[in-house]
C-alpha positions, -999 to +999 in steps of 0.1 A: -320-721-012-296-728+016-269-700+019-233-707+028-231-683+058-204-703+074-176-683+059-188-652+077-191-671+109-156-686+104-142-651+098-157-638+131-144-670+149-109-663+136-110-627+149-124-637+182-100-666+189-068-656+172-069-617+174-087-613+207-064-584+219-070-564+186-108-570+190-108-557+225-087-526+218-109-518+187-141-520+208-126-499+236-116-472+210-151-472+196-165-469+232-142-438+237-156-422+205-192-428+215-184-414+250-177-381+233-214-380+222-227-383+257-220-346+263-243-337+234-274-355+247-303-330+251-336-336+268-372-331+258-402-336+280-438-328+284-469-331+262-462-308+233-436-332+218-465-356+211-487-330+194-464-320+166-481-319+131-516-326+147-540-301+131-559-295+164-526-287+181-515-264+153-548-246+156-544-243+193-509-228+189-522-203+164-549-193+189-523-187+216-503-165+192-533-145+178-555-141+209-548-126+243-552-151+271-567-141+304-556-163+333-542-193+314-505-200+319-484-188+290-446-184+284-449-147+294-471-149+324-471-162+360-500-171+381-501-163+419-524-188+435-535-176+469-554-196+495-568-184+528-599-186+549-610-155+530-588-141+503-610-110+501-602-100+537-580-068+541-550-089+552-551-113+523-558-085+497-527-066+510-506-098+509-515-103+472-507-067+463-474-069+482-465-101+463-472-083+431-451-053+442-422-076+453-419-091+419-425-058+400-396-042+420-371-068+408-354-060+375-346-097+369-384-105+369-389-085+337-425-076+349-446-054+326-479-055+344-498-073+372-534-078+378-555-094+406-588-091+425-569-071+451-560-045+425-596-042+414-609-038+449-583-011+456-591+008+425-628+006+433-621+022+467-597+048+451-600+051+413-569+073+413-548+044+427-531+033+394-498+020+409-493-009+433-479+014+459-510+036+457-533+005+458-516-008+489-521+026+506-557+027+496-563-007+511-544+001+543-566+031+549-599+014+540-622+000+566-636-035+565-670-023+554-655-003+525-637-034+513-668-055+514-688-028+496-661-027+469-663-065+465-701-064+461-698-037+435-676-060+414-697-091+419-711-089+384-677-080+369-664-111+350-629-097+352-632-098+390-652-130+396-631-149+370-601-146+394-620-161+424-628-197+433-662-212+428-671-207+464-672-169+461-700-155+483-713-121+472-732-114+503-704-123+527-678-109+503-656-140+507-638-166+487-612-193+497-588-187+469-579-163+441-555-160+412-532-130+405-514-127+372-479-113+365-470-105+329-433-107+319-415-093+288-384-113+285-354-099+266-343-119+235-312-132+252-333-147+280-354-165+254-387-148+256-406-175+238-412-211+236-437-236+247-427-241+282-431-278+277-397-289+264-379-290+297-360-257+291-387-231+293-373-195+296-399-190+324-385-218+346-358-197+364-381-167+365-409-185+383-386-205+406-370-172+417-405-156+421-415-183+445-383-177+466-389-140+467-425-144+479-416-170+505-388-148+518-407-115+520-443-125+528-461-146+554-489-158+531-500-189+513-492-178+477-480-204+452-462-194+420-475-214+390-470-213+353-454-229+323-419-227+338-429-245+370-446-273+349-415-276+326-392-277+356-412-306+371-413-324+337-375-325+338-371-331+375-393-362+375-372-378+348-340-372+368-355-384+400-368-416+383-334-423+368-317-418+402-341-443+418-344-469+390-308-471+378-292-481+411-320-505+419-317-521+385-279-524+388-282-540+422-308-565+411-290-573+378-256-578+395-272-600+421-287-622+394-256-622+374-236-635+404-259-664+405-259-669+367-221-666+362-208-677+396-174-663+387-159-629+394-141-624+361-171-635+341-193-612+362-170-582+356-169-590+319-207-591+316-211-558+335-184-540+314-202-552+282-235-539+295-219-506+303-204-504+268-238-510+252-254-482+272-225-458+263-226-466+226-264-461+225-265-428+243-234-416+226-252-422+193-281-403+208-259-372+213-241-375+180-273-380+160-289-350+178-320-370+189-334-356+221-338-378+252-375-380+260-393-396+289-401-427+270-364-433+265-360-439+303-369-475+293-341-478+268-313-487+293-333-515+309-342-528+274-305-529+265-297-546+297-324-571+290-310-582+256-274-578+267-279-600+297-296-626+276-268-626+250-241-627+277-256-656+297-261-676+265-226-670+253-210-679+287-233-708+293-228-724+259-190-719+261-190-737+295-211-765+280-185-771+253-156-767+278-172-794+299-168-819+270-131-815+272-125-789+245-098-763+251-104-725+252-101-719+215-121-749+203-149-744+229-153-707+219-153-716+182-180-742+186-200-718+209-199-688+185-206-710+155-240-716+170-246-684+189-236-659+163-264-672+140-289-673+168-278-638+180-282-625+144-318-639+141-327-625+176-312-591+166-330-590+133-364-598+148-358-575+178-348-546+156-379-552+135-401-550+166-386-517+177-384-501+142-420-509+136-426-478+158-414-457+129-449-461+115-462-440+144-473-404+138-459-394+173-423-382+171-412-394+206-424-429+198-405-428+164-374-416+182-377-444+208-379-470+180-348-457+163-327-455+194-338-489+208-332-505+173-297-490+170-290-500+206-299-536+200-275-537+170-248-523+192-256-549+218-253-577+192-218-565+182-206-561+218-219-595+231-214-614+199-178-602+192-163-583+221-175-605+250-163-638+234-130-623+225-125-609+260-135-643+275-109-660+254-083-634+264-092-638+301-093-676+302-059-679+285-044-658+314-067-670+342-043-698+354-015-673+359-036-648+380-043-653+417-081-649+411-103-677+424-125-696+399-158-703+417-177-723+391-175-729+354-205-753+353-233-744+329-268-738+341-295-765+336-273-796+332-290-829+322-301-849+353-303-818+375-334-808+394-336-776+374-333-796+342-363-817+352-384-787+358-374-771+325-383-802+305-420-801+315-429-788+281-411-817+265-431-842+286-463-825+274-451-826+238-445-863+241-480-871+253-503-846+235-486-820+213-518-814+193-538-807+224-512-784+238-509-764+206-547-761+202-550-750+238-523-723+233-540-710+201-575-710+217-561-691+247-545-666+223-577-660+205-597-656+237-571-632+252-570-612+220-608-608+219-608-598+256-580-573+249-601-553+225-616-536+255-582-519+265-586-482+268-563-454+255-554-423+274-532-392+271-530-363+296-505-339+309-506-358+343-490-388+326-457-369+325-459-355+360-453-371+393-483-381+415-498-356+439-485-378+468-453-397+464-450-432+480-437-431+516-413-458+506-397-435+480-397-405+503-378-426+530-349-431+506-316-414+516-302-385+496-296-381+467-321-409+458-351-394+477-375-377+451-381-340+452-411-323+467-436-320+438-465-295+436-476-292+400-503-319+401-516-307+434-519-272+420-535-284+388-561-304+408-567-275+431-573-251+401-596-276+384-615-282+416-618-245+427-619-225+394-637-247+369-672-235+368-682-255+337-676-290+351-678-306+317-650-285+302-650-269+268-639-272+232-628-245+209-635-239+172-608-220+154-623-202+124-601-187+096-616-162+071-624-125+065-644-117+096-653-083+081-674-100+055-711-093+060-720-129+066-691-138+089-708-131+123-740-147+111-721-179+103-706-180+138-740-174+153-758-201+133-732-227+142-746-228+177-782-236+166-795-271+175-763-281+192-751-318+195-762-334+228-725-332+240-727-294+241-744-276+269-778-262+258-782-226+270-819-225+261-838-219+228-819-248+213-787-229+213-753-240+225-737-223+255-708-205+239-685-175+241-674-157+209-670-123+194-708-125+188-717-130+225-693-102+235-710-078+210-744-088+224-733-084+260-717-050+254-749-039+235-769-047+267-746-025+287-740+004+263-771+020+246-750+038+220-733+007+209-767-011+209-780+014+185-750+009+162-756-028+162-794-024+156-788-002+126-766-029+110-787-059+119-808-069+089-828-098+104-831-083+139-814-113+157-789-092+176-761-100+152-748-072+130-746-079+093-732-046+079-704-022+088-685-049+107-652-030+106-669-001+124-685-025+149-651-040+157-634-007+160-660+006+185-658-027+204-620-026+206-619+010+219-645+002+246-641-012+281-644-048+267-617-043+241-593-067+259-619-093+262-629-090+225-592-095+215-595-130+231-620-140+205-612-119+174-577-116+159-562-081+155-562-084+117-599-096+117-589-127+097-596-153+124-619-159+154-625-185+180-656-199+196-655-217+230-684-242+235-692-256+269-693-293+271-718-314+292-703-331+323-717-364+310-698-363+277-665-382+275-634-366+258-640-388+228-676-378+225-668-341+229-641-344+203-663-361+178-691-335+183-666-306+180-652-320+148-687-324+133-696-288+142-663-275+126-667-295+094-704-292+088-715-258+101-689-234+087-682-224+051-650-208+063-621-229+073-628-243+109-608-265+131-618-282+163-592-277+190-586-271+227-568-293+252-597-318+252-595-322+214-557-322+212-553-348+239-580-370+224-562-367+190-530-379+206-548-406+224-563-418+191-528-418+175-514-438+204-539-465+198-533-464+161-496-466+167-500-496+190-521-515+165-501-505+134-467-512+150-480-546+161-492-555+127-460-543+110-438-561+136-458-594+133-458-592+095-421-584+090-411-608+118-429-637+100-413-627+067-378-623+083-380-657+101-393-675+071-366-661+048-338-666+074-346-702+082-350-708+045-316-694+037-298-708+067-315-741+073-335-747+041-367-749+063-388-718+058-417-734+078-395-731+109-403-694+109-440-701+114-433-726+142-409-700+158-438-674+159-463-696+179-451-686+214-449-649+203-485-649+193-495-664+226-473-639+245-486-608+227-522-619+232-516-626+269-499-592+274-528-574+258-553-593+279-533-586+310-534-549+303-572-549+304-573-572+334-550-548+353-568-517+341-537-504+323-545-484+292-524-476+261-506-443+268-475-426+256-453-452+274-473-484+270-481-478+233-449-496+224-455-527+246-469-550+220-443-545+194-417-546+223-431-580+234-424-593+199-389-577+199-379-592+233-400-623+233-387-636+200-353-639+218-364-669+238-381-688+210-352-682+186-327-697+210-348-728+215-355-733+178-320-727+166-306-751+193-332-777+184-322-777+148-286-781+158-294-811+181-319-826+157-294-832+130-276-858+151-303-871+175-338-885+176-367-860+180-373-862+217-337-866+228-328-835+207-358-816+222-347-827+257-311-815+253-324-783+237-348-773+265-325-784+293-293-768+279-308-736+265-336-735+291-311-729+319-297-698+301-332-687+293-342-690+329-313-669+341-319-644+314-357-642+322-352-637+359-325-611+355-342-590+328-377-593+343-366-580+376-341-556+361-369-539+340-395-545+366-377-520+389-393-493+368-422-498+391-401-477+416-401-448+392-419-416+404-439-416+372-467-441+376-470-447+339-434-457+337-441-481+365-469-496+344-445-499+315-420-518+337-446-542+350-459-549+315-424-554+301-415-578+329-448-597+324-442-599+287-407-614+293-421-640+317-449-649+292-424-653+264-402-676+285-431-698+296-445-700+261-411-709+247-406-738+271-442-750+275-459-745+240-430-742+216-418-779+221-452-791+210-451-768+179-416-782+171-428-818+175-457-812+150-433-794+127-409-823+128-437-848+120-446-828+089-411-822+075-391-852+087-416-880+091-394-902+114-389-890+149-362-917+155-340-905+126-319-874+127-330-845+106-319-850+070-310-887+076-314-909+045-340-929+063-363-899+067-396-907+051-409-873+041-381-864+018-387-828+028-351-823+039-329-846+020-302-821+012-268-836+021-258-804+037-280-812+067-257-840+077-230-815+086-218-811+122-236-788+146-234-751+138 
């Protein structure tokens, strides 16, 4: 089934060697066209991009739209987090009111209302003080004892205590922190909606300005917090990471390329080609309208990794052929004859590895797969066509230019010390290839079993900088020094000081006609005999908050309302069964109307129940319990949701994506390699031999993740398929060069020349790309650092497996298909008859 691909290679050779100027101009023109698309690149960051089309996330969004939040951040509200020795002292209460007034007085803040513990205390002292100015006057005139008495009067008021930290002391009338809320009504032209998680929240400029106003006008520890601040930090950390990582990667890569090329013109040519690959890829990003997300920070290093590999192989192989006495044109023709085919195989398998991420249910991971795959195709074209043509053009003119030539010797020459080190795998393959291969496969199986314990995780903090940035990064000069971050510190503070139910909570979103007689009974019965993950409030009932509990609480406080409930309660369990529209109307018009609207929609067609979760329950266990309650205890449509459930759903999808992408990448790579080697070499079994080091590398990477305590997250979910995509590069170059050499030489001589010749280029590529991608460890995002470390490790593993284990696999393959290790592949004396096609007697590719 051998396919005559040589005519395509000859066509490319002709363009590269005889029309090099036209090739260069064509690629520069395409670069200019893609550069236009750079201006259209948009950004997307945060957690909501991962939650698209997840039922729990859709339910949570409907809850946010249908129910009135209290003190949770939303696109239309700002939190004022105040800290002090006692935020209920006269001085601190006045500071909070003045902060509210300072924002309310500014037209560009679009403030519609404010609320705080300070306002409640002031109105308790003077019920007529309805404006902030009147409340400030009331507090200024009040004595300390009057303020303490007002605080104690509200000690049982959830609207008051809900704004205070856990350390609220009723007797001492003290607390160390409190939260005030400012509600905004943004005009349409300001963008008064949105999630606040996409990097361009309309609240970002509002809340940043609010912090500046408070800092300028007040001497108080008040921090502005909300969706805009979070979105701003999502975007800032991406910019800061790129500012740190990109220069570091460039310096390391250029340093290694100096060693690899040892020639100024070749170095400049390699760097220009790398730059073109990045411009093409990100220009495509803008032209295709694909937003740049945080995972794509890894795309430039990946392009550099493959581009560097292609560049070093092209230059190194060309130098090898020049060293035999060939002129520029002949040497490049021989080099590209072999390398274009190898580059094509590498590109195909690498693109398969990246595009396997299209199977993911997470949009950012799918986008990453598309962009990385397209970028690798661009890299193949640039380094397979443009760089050789530019090299020919330069070398034809080199002698006439006053530019020194430092060295044109290839890496890893035979007889060199480096060559001896690289050929260790050949020595092992001479002595015990079966043992080496068995050891490699046993290691893979063991590492794979060990890797089954790798965790998965997904949280908002993955996309935010750490609470404390490394002193090393803080010491960097401007503009590389990272910004001052505060979101994680504030989130940790709020969780520590304001979370009274330490185990968290889950929400059940119920859709149905809540005016039906049995509706409230259904909500009530759902809490009976709760799963062990739910907090038991006593009498085998779950601790929960819903429209039912609000009705019961209000009935305890209001005798008239209690009588109404009792008249419509058939089974005397405190839950009304009849006249529900009347019950709801009375409740909405009462003092708890706002609270009721948090759990019952205005149209009475949906409701939510918030269940408290035990502190001992993991997110996974809480999610499973919530889903069981939603599916088994409601006749109406019910969906388990809440941040715990949504994040666990995303975490589950991340793991599924990793496993699915790995299976697809492995499966398609095997098929691709078998078909390609069948078509190009008439040896389909070579594809299986080619895959041996990849299986070892993937297993080793997965085992390393568990050993280092790194879990599958939004960034590392792609690492296994990526290991296939990048790692196949090393084994393909070895296999393809081996077949080329084996046609003319005995087995071990061919293997020696392969490993020494190609191994030198592989070593330079491995060192450059491993360190170039490894600099991601300097990124402000810790998960991005984990991704960089794992990618660098996967490259090292792939290199080692290709040089230590692959030679033994190739020896065993040769014994099976050729039979005689002393005869060249396809020689008439070969005993197996497996490759007797005369076409194999041809010259090297």
